N, C-alpha and C positions, 0 to 999 in steps of 0.2 A: 819756179822757186829753185833756180839754178845755183844761187849761191849759199844754200843751206849748208852748214858745216855738220859732220857728224858728232863732233864732240862738245859743240856748244849750244847753237841756236836749236836743235831739235831736241836736245835734253835726253838724249838716249841712255839707256842704262848701262852702268858700268859693266864692261865685258863685252858690249855690243860690237865695238871696233874689232877686239880679238876675234869674235864669231865671223865677221864679215872678211876679215883677212884669210882665216883659215879656210872659208868657204871659197875665196877667190883662188886660193892654192890648190884646190882639190884637183883641178883639171890639170895643171902644168905649172912648173916653177916659173917665177916672175920676179923682176927686179921692183923697186919700190914704186917708181913712176908708173909703171905698168899695173901694179897693184891698185893704185889710185884711179887711175883710167878706168880699169874693169869695174871697181865699185861704182863710179859715177855713171859708166854706161848701162850697167846692169839695173841700177836704181832708175833709169830714164832721166838722169841729171838731176834727181832730187837731192842726192848726196855727194858730196865733195870732201875728201879726206886730205887735209893740209898736212904738209911734210913735219910740221911741229907735233902733229899727234900720230902720223903713222910710223916714223922711225923709232919714236921710244915704244910703241906697241910691238913693233918688229922686234927690237932688241929685248923687250920683255918676253916675247914668244920663244925667240932662241934661247934665251936664259932658262926657259922653264922646258926646254929641249922639244917643244912642240913644232918648231920649224929648225931647218938647216940653211945656212946660206954658204954658198960658194961664188967666188968670183968669175965673172964671164964678161962676154961682149953684148952690149944691148944692140937694138937694131939701128941706132945711130952710130955703131961703131965705137961707143965709149964703154970704157971699163965699169962694170956695175957689180953689185951683189945681187945674186938671184937667190930668192927664198923658194924652199920647198918644204912640204909637209912631211913630218916624220910619222912614224907608225903611232907614236903617242899623240900626235897632232890629229891624226885621222880619228882616233879614239874619242879625243876630246870634241871634236867637231860634231861627231855623231851624238854624244851624251847632251852637249850644249845645244844642238839643234832640237832634241826632243824637250829640253827645258824650256827653250825659247817658244816653242809652239805649244806648251801647256801655259805658259805665262800669257802669251798673247790671247790664247782662248779665254783665259780667266777674265783679262782686261776687257776683252770683247763682251763678255757676258755682264760685267759690271756697267759699261757703257750702254748696252741694250737694256739694261734693267731687267735681266733676267734673273728668275728665282730658283 
């Protein structure tokens, strides 16, 4: 299912894209294309983030001071904005990861019919 889109066909909950972006930036700063590629790679090609969703999310995260952007040169020699996590972004990633695990566990219980 290589053509699934994070924001439409999978119908993921609001904030999921933000969480995926924050997690992708945990290891190193990345430019937009690299963020998108990494999400696709780590999801084994199940998730593809289109630019129409990625860049508004990055701007929102930057406005919330969860990421900071600096200009740099990409692997292709082009000027690009590189995004990195701020301390607030790391804290948000930690808390949202805990919340996500709780939510997915609860959904799993419901799907399994657990009581």
